[in-house]
NUSEMI-20742 format. One line per 2 residues: for each residue x negated, y negated, z negated of N, C-alpha, C, O. Coordinates in Angstrom, 1 decimal. Each point is the difference from the previous one (the first is absolute). Last residue first. Layout:
N
X/Y/Z/X/Y/Z/X/Y/Z/X/Y/Z | ... .
***
This chain:
128
-31.7/-115.3/93.1/-0.7/-1.2/0.6/-1.3/-0.2/-0.6/-0.8/-0.9/0.4 | 5.7/3.9/-0.3/-1.4/0.3/-0.1/-0.7/-1.2/0.7/0.2/-0.2/1.2 .
4.7/-0.2/-3.7/-0.7/0.3/1.2/-1.4/0.3/-0.3/-0.6/-0.3/-1.0 | 5.9/0.3/-1.6/-1.5/-0.1/0.0/-0.5/0.2/1.4/0.6/0.7/0.8 .
4.3/-1.8/-3.9/-0.6/0.3/1.3/-1.5/-0.3/0.0/-0.4/-1.0/-0.5 | 3.6/2.2/-4.0/-0.2/-1.0/1.1/-0.6/0.6/1.2/-0.1/1.3/0.1 .
1.2/1.0/-4.4/-0.1/-1.3/-0.4/-0.2/-1.0/1.1/-0.2/-1.2/-0.3 | 0.6/6.0/1.0/1.1/-0.4/-0.9/0.0/-1.5/-0.3/1.0/-0.6/-0.1 .
-3.3/1.8/4.7/-0.1/0.6/-1.3/1.1/-0.5/-0.9/0.8/-0.8/0.4 | -2.5/1.1/5.0/1.1/-0.4/-0.8/-0.2/0.8/-1.3/0.1/1.2/-0.1 .
-3.7/-2.8/4.1/0.4/1.1/-0.9/1.1/-0.6/-0.9/-0.1/-1.0/-0.6 | -2.4/-0.2/5.7/0.8/-0.4/-1.2/0.4/1.2/-0.8/0.4/1.1/0.6 .
-4.5/-2.7/3.2/0.9/1.0/-0.5/0.7/-0.4/-1.3/-0.6/-0.5/-0.9 | -1.2/-2.9/4.9/-0.4/0.6/-1.3/1.1/1.0/-0.4/1.2/-0.2/0.1 .
-3.5/-2.7/4.5/1.2/0.5/-0.7/-0.5/0.7/-1.3/-1.2/0.4/-0.1 | -1.0/-4.3/4.0/-0.1/1.1/-1.0/1.4/0.3/-0.6/0.8/-0.8/-0.3 .
-1.2/-0.8/5.4/-0.1/-0.7/-1.3/-0.1/1.1/-1.1/0.7/1.1/0.2 | -1.7/-1.5/5.5/0.5/0.8/-1.1/-0.3/-0.8/-1.3/-1.0/-0.7/-0.2 .
0.8/0.8/6.0/0.1/-1.0/-1.1/0.7/0.7/-1.2/1.1/0.4/0.1 | -1.4/1.8/4.0/-1.4/-0.1/-0.4/-0.1/-1.0/-1.2/-1.0/-0.1/-0.7 .
5.1/0.9/3.1/-0.3/1.0/-1.0/-1.4/0.0/-0.5/-0.4/0.7/-1.0 | 4.0/-4.1/3.1/-1.4/0.2/0.1/-0.5/0.9/-1.0/-0.4/-0.4/-1.1 .
5.0/-0.6/1.3/-0.4/-0.4/1.4/-1.5/0.1/0.3/-0.4/-0.1/1.1 | 2.4/1.2/-5.4/0.8/0.7/1.0/-0.5/-0.3/1.4/0.1/0.9/0.9 .
-3.3/-0.9/-5.3/0.9/-0.9/0.7/0.7/0.7/1.1/-0.6/0.9/0.7 | -1.2/1.6/-5.3/-0.3/-0.5/1.4/1.0/-0.9/0.6/1.2/0.1/-0.3 .
-1.3/2.4/-4.1/-0.7/-1.2/0.0/-0.4/-0.6/1.4/-0.7/-0.9/0.1 | 3.3/5.1/-1.9/-1.4/0.1/0.5/-0.8/-1.3/0.0/-1.2/0.0/0.0 .
5.8/0.3/-1.7/-0.6/1.3/-0.3/-1.5/0.0/0.3/-0.8/0.5/-0.8 | 3.7/-4.1/2.0/-0.3/-0.1/-1.5/-0.6/1.3/-0.4/-0.6/0.1/-1.1 .
0.4/-2.8/5.8/0.4/1.3/-0.5/-0.3/0.0/-1.5/-1.2/0.0/-0.3 | 2.1/-4.6/3.1/-1.1/0.9/-0.6/0.7/1.2/-0.5/0.9/0.0/-0.8 .
0.0/-4.6/4.4/0.6/1.2/-0.8/-1.2/0.9/-0.4/-0.8/0.4/0.8 | 1.6/-6.0/0.2/-0.8/1.2/0.4/0.5/1.2/-0.8/0.3/-0.2/-1.2 .
1.4/-4.6/1.2/0.7/1.3/0.1/-0.8/1.1/0.6/0.6/0.9/0.6 | -2.0/-5.5/-1.9/0.1/0.3/1.5/0.8/1.3/0.2/0.2/0.5/1.2 .
-0.5/-2.3/-5.7/-0.5/-1.1/0.8/0.4/0.2/1.5/0.7/-0.7/0.6 | 0.0/3.7/-4.5/0.9/-1.1/-0.1/-0.4/-1.2/1.0/0.8/-0.9/0.1 .
-1.5/6.5/0.5/-0.6/-1.2/-0.7/0.9/-1.2/0.1/0.8/-0.1/1.0 | 0.9/5.3/-0.9/-0.3/-1.1/0.8/-0.6/-1.2/-0.8/0.5/-0.3/-1.1 .
-0.2/6.0/0.6/0.2/-1.3/-0.6/-0.4/-1.1/0.9/-1.1/0.1/0.6 | 2.7/5.3/0.1/-0.8/-1.1/0.4/0.4/-1.2/-0.8/1.2/-0.4/-0.2 .
1.0/4.8/0.4/-1.3/0.2/-0.7/-1.0/-1.1/0.4/-1.2/0.1/-0.2 | 6.2/-1.4/0.6/-0.4/1.5/0.0/-1.2/0.2/-0.8/-0.1/-0.4/-1.2 .
0.6/-4.1/1.4/0.7/0.5/1.1/-0.4/1.5/0.2/-0.9/0.3/0.7 | 0.6/-4.7/-4.5/-0.3/1.4/0.3/0.9/0.5/1.1/1.2/-0.1/0.0 .
-3.0/-4.6/-2.4/0.9/0.4/1.1/-0.4/1.4/0.5/-0.9/0.1/0.8 | -0.1/-4.0/-5.2/-0.1/1.4/0.6/1.1/0.2/1.1/1.1/-0.2/-0.3 .
-3.8/-3.9/-1.8/1.4/0.1/0.5/0.1/1.3/0.7/0.0/0.1/1.2 | -3.9/-0.3/-3.4/0.5/-1.3/-0.5/1.5/-0.1/0.3/0.8/-0.3/-0.9 .
-4.0/3.9/2.4/0.9/0.2/-1.2/0.7/-1.2/-0.5/0.9/0.1/-0.9 | -4.0/0.1/4.7/0.9/1.1/0.2/1.0/0.1/-1.1/1.2/0.5/0.2 .
-4.1/-4.9/1.9/0.2/0.9/-1.1/1.0/1.1/0.3/1.0/-0.3/0.7 | -4.6/-2.4/2.8/1.3/-0.1/-0.7/0.1/1.0/-1.2/-0.9/0.8/-0.1 .
-2.7/-1.4/3.6/-0.2/-0.5/-1.4/1.2/-0.2/-0.8/0.0/-0.5/-1.1 | -0.9/2.5/5.7/0.3/-1.4/0.0/-0.2/-0.7/-1.4/0.2/-1.2/-0.1 .
-1.3/5.9/1.2/0.1/-0.6/1.4/0.1/-1.5/-0.1/-0.6/-0.7/0.8 | 0.4/3.8/-4.6/-1.3/-0.2/0.6/0.1/-0.6/1.4/-1.1/-0.4/0.5 .
4.3/-0.2/-5.1/0.0/0.6/1.4/-1.4/-0.3/0.7/-0.4/-1.1/0.0 | 1.3/1.6/-5.5/-0.3/-0.9/1.1/0.0/0.7/1.4/-0.6/1.0/0.2 .
1.3/1.3/-4.5/1.1/-0.9/0.3/-0.2/-0.9/1.3/0.9/-0.3/0.7 | -2.6/5.5/-2.0/-0.5/-1.4/-0.2/1.1/-0.9/0.6/0.6/0.2/1.0 .
1.4/4.3/-2.7/-1.1/-0.4/1.0/-0.4/-1.4/-0.3/0.7/-0.8/-0.7 | 2.6/5.3/-1.2/-0.7/-1.3/-0.3/-1.0/-0.2/1.0/-0.8/0.9/0.4 .
5.7/2.1/-1.4/-1.2/-0.2/0.8/-0.6/-1.3/-0.3/0.7/-1.0/-0.2 | 3.2/5.0/-1.8/-0.6/-1.3/0.0/-1.3/0.0/0.8/-0.8/0.9/0.0 .
5.5/2.2/0.5/-1.3/-0.1/-0.4/-0.5/-1.4/0.0/0.5/-0.9/0.6 | 3.9/2.5/1.0/-0.2/0.5/-1.4/-1.4/-0.1/-0.5/-0.2/0.5/-1.1 .
1.5/-2.3/5.4/0.3/1.5/0.0/-0.3/0.6/-1.3/-0.6/1.1/-0.1 | -1.2/-5.7/-0.1/0.6/0.5/1.2/0.1/1.5/0.0/-1.0/0.7/-0.4 .
-0.7/-5.5/-2.4/0.6/1.3/-0.2/0.7/0.3/1.3/0.9/-0.7/0.4 | -5.4/-2.7/-1.7/1.3/0.3/0.7/0.5/1.3/-0.5/-0.7/0.9/-0.3 .
-3.3/-5.1/-0.8/0.6/1.3/-0.3/1.3/0.1/0.7/0.8/-0.9/-0.1 | -5.7/-2.1/0.4/1.4/0.1/0.3/0.5/1.4/-0.3/-0.7/0.9/0.4 .
-3.7/-4.3/-2.2/0.5/1.2/0.7/1.5/-0.2/0.3/0.7/-0.8/-0.6 | -5.6/-1.8/-1.0/1.4/-0.3/0.3/0.5/1.2/0.9/-0.5/0.2/1.1 .
-3.8/-0.9/-4.9/0.7/0.6/1.2/1.3/-0.6/0.2/0.8/-0.2/-1.0 | -5.9/-0.6/-1.9/1.4/-0.3/0.2/0.5/0.6/1.3/-0.7/-0.1/1.0 .
-3.2/1.6/-4.8/0.2/-0.4/1.4/1.5/-0.3/0.2/0.9/0.8/-0.5 | -3.3/0.9/-3.5/0.6/-1.3/0.0/0.1/-0.6/1.4/0.2/-1.2/0.2 .
-1.6/5.7/-2.1/-0.9/-0.8/0.9/0.4/-1.5/0.0/-0.8/-0.8/0.4 | 3.3/4.0/-3.0/-1.4/0.2/-0.3/-0.9/-0.9/0.8/-1.0/-0.5/-0.6 .
5.9/0.3/0.9/-0.4/-0.1/-1.4/-1.4/0.3/-0.3/-0.5/-0.5/-1.0 | 2.8/-1.8/5.4/-0.4/1.4/-0.4/-0.5/-0.1/-1.4/-0.9/-0.9/-0.3 .
4.7/-2.2/2.4/-1.4/-0.1/-0.4/-0.5/1.4/-0.5/0.6/0.5/-1.0 | 3.8/-2.3/4.3/-0.7/0.9/-0.9/-1.4/-0.4/-0.2/-0.7/-0.3/0.9 .
5.9/-1.1/1.4/-1.4/-0.5/-0.3/-0.6/0.8/-1.1/0.6/0.1/-1.1 | 3.5/0.9/4.9/-0.6/0.2/-1.4/-1.3/-0.7/0.0/-0.9/0.2/0.9 .
5.9/-0.1/2.2/-1.4/-0.3/-0.1/-0.5/0.2/-1.5/0.8/-0.3/-0.9 | 3.4/3.0/3.5/-0.3/-1.2/-0.7/-1.5/-0.2/0.0/-0.8/0.9/0.3 .
5.5/2.0/2.1/-1.4/-0.1/-0.5/-0.2/-1.3/-0.8/0.9/-0.8/-0.2 | 3.2/4.7/2.5/-0.5/-1.4/-0.2/-1.4/0.1/-0.5/-0.6/1.0/-0.2 .
3.5/2.8/1.1/0.1/-0.9/1.2/-0.4/-1.4/-0.3/0.2/-0.8/0.9 | 0.9/3.4/-5.2/-0.1/0.7/1.3/0.2/-1.0/1.1/1.0/-0.7/0.0 .
-2.6/-1.6/-4.4/1.1/1.0/0.3/-0.3/0.6/1.4/-0.8/-0.5/0.8 | -3.2/-1.5/-4.1/1.0/-0.4/1.0/1.0/1.2/0.2/-0.3/1.1/-0.1 .
-2.1/-1.9/-4.7/-0.3/0.6/1.3/1.1/-0.4/1.0/1.2/-0.2/-0.3 | -1.4/-0.7/-4.6/-0.4/-1.0/1.0/-0.3/0.4/1.4/-0.2/-0.8/0.9 .
1.3/3.8/-4.6/1.2/-0.9/0.1/-0.3/-1.1/1.0/0.9/-0.6/0.6 | -4.4/3.7/-1.9/1.0/0.6/0.9/1.2/-0.9/0.3/0.5/-0.1/1.1 .
-5.2/-2.2/-2.0/1.0/0.8/-0.9/1.0/0.6/1.0/0.2/-0.5/1.1 | -5.1/-0.7/0.8/1.3/-0.5/-0.3/0.7/0.9/-1.0/-0.3/1.2/-0.1 .
-4.4/-0.7/1.4/0.4/-1.2/0.8/1.4/-0.6/-0.3/0.2/-1.2/0.1 | -4.7/4.4/-2.2/1.5/-0.2/-0.1/0.3/-1.3/0.8/-0.6/-1.0/-0.3 .
-3.7/4.4/1.1/0.4/-1.3/-0.5/1.5/-0.2/0.1/0.6/0.3/1.0 | -5.1/3.3/-0.6/1.5/0.0/0.1/0.4/-1.2/-0.8/-0.3/-0.2/-1.1 .
-4.4/0.7/3.8/0.6/0.1/-1.2/1.5/0.1/0.2/0.5/-0.6/1.0 | -5.7/1.2/1.7/1.5/-0.1/0.0/0.5/0.1/-1.4/-0.5/0.8/-0.8 .
-4.2/-0.4/1.7/0.4/-1.3/0.4/1.5/-0.2/0.1/0.5/-1.1/0.1 | -2.8/5.2/-1.5/-0.7/-1.1/-0.6/0.6/-1.3/0.3/-0.1/-0.9/-0.8 .
1.7/4.9/2.8/0.4/-0.2/-1.4/-0.7/-1.1/-0.7/0.5/-0.5/-1.0 | -1.6/1.5/5.5/1.4/-0.4/-0.1/0.4/-0.2/-1.4/0.6/-1.1/-0.4 .
-4.8/2.9/1.2/0.0/-1.4/0.3/1.4/-0.5/-0.1/0.2/-1.1/-0.6 | -1.0/5.7/0.2/-0.3/-0.7/-1.2/0.0/-1.5/0.2/0.4/-0.8/-0.8 .
0.1/4.3/4.3/1.2/-0.6/-0.6/-0.2/-0.8/-1.3/0.8/-0.8/-0.4 | -4.3/3.1/2.8/0.6/-0.9/1.0/1.2/-0.7/-0.6/0.4/-1.0/0.5 .
-2.6/4.5/-3.0/-0.7/-1.3/0.0/0.6/-1.0/0.9/0.1/-1.2/-0.3 | 3.0/5.1/-1.9/-1.1/-0.1/0.9/-0.6/-1.4/0.1/0.7/-1.0/-0.2 .
1.6/2.6/-4.4/0.4/-0.5/1.3/-1.2/0.0/1.0/-1.1/-0.4/-0.5 | 1.2/1.5/-4.3/0.5/1.1/0.8/0.4/-0.4/1.4/0.5/0.8/0.8 .
-2.1/-4.0/-4.0/-1.1/1.0/0.2/0.5/1.2/0.8/-0.8/0.7/0.6 | 3.7/-4.3/-2.1/-0.7/-0.3/1.3/-1.1/1.1/0.2/-0.3/0.3/1.2 .
3.5/-1.1/-5.0/0.2/1.2/0.9/-0.8/-0.2/1.3/0.0/0.9/0.9 | 0.3/-4.3/-4.3/-0.7/1.2/-0.6/0.1/1.2/0.9/-0.8/0.9/-0.1 .
3.1/-5.0/1.0/-1.4/-0.1/0.4/-0.8/1.2/-0.5/-1.0/0.3/0.5 | 6.1/0.5/0.7/-0.7/-0.8/-1.0/-1.5/-0.1/0.4/-0.5/0.9/0.7 .
4.8/-0.3/2.7/-1.1/0.6/-0.7/-0.6/-0.9/-1.0/0.0/-1.2/0.2 | 5.1/2.0/2.3/-1.1/-1.0/-0.3/-1.0/0.7/-0.8/0.3/0.7/-1.0 .
***
């Protein structure tokens, strides 16, 4: 993670990313989902105060975060988590979403935002 003071050494095209992205804590380590499961997270960005509803899953020893709302039917991915390998099924119509890429299994042109997760000593963080 870069500090804002280090931006001068960053190429211009990357400066925009550092201006608008922040590292935000989403969960304590103890509250993280177990392997093969997930949960819904309600998050208010500490700087912009924008509200987000996200879903977090743990699969193959890694954490994956994506937008909670199914883009196909409006159902939730994390409210009643149903993880099938690397796919999360929404609770309404069981649409399957790739938790790594954010793409729908049956319509790859439909994509939901995903967020990189960093595991730190004091919790889980995402760039948002």
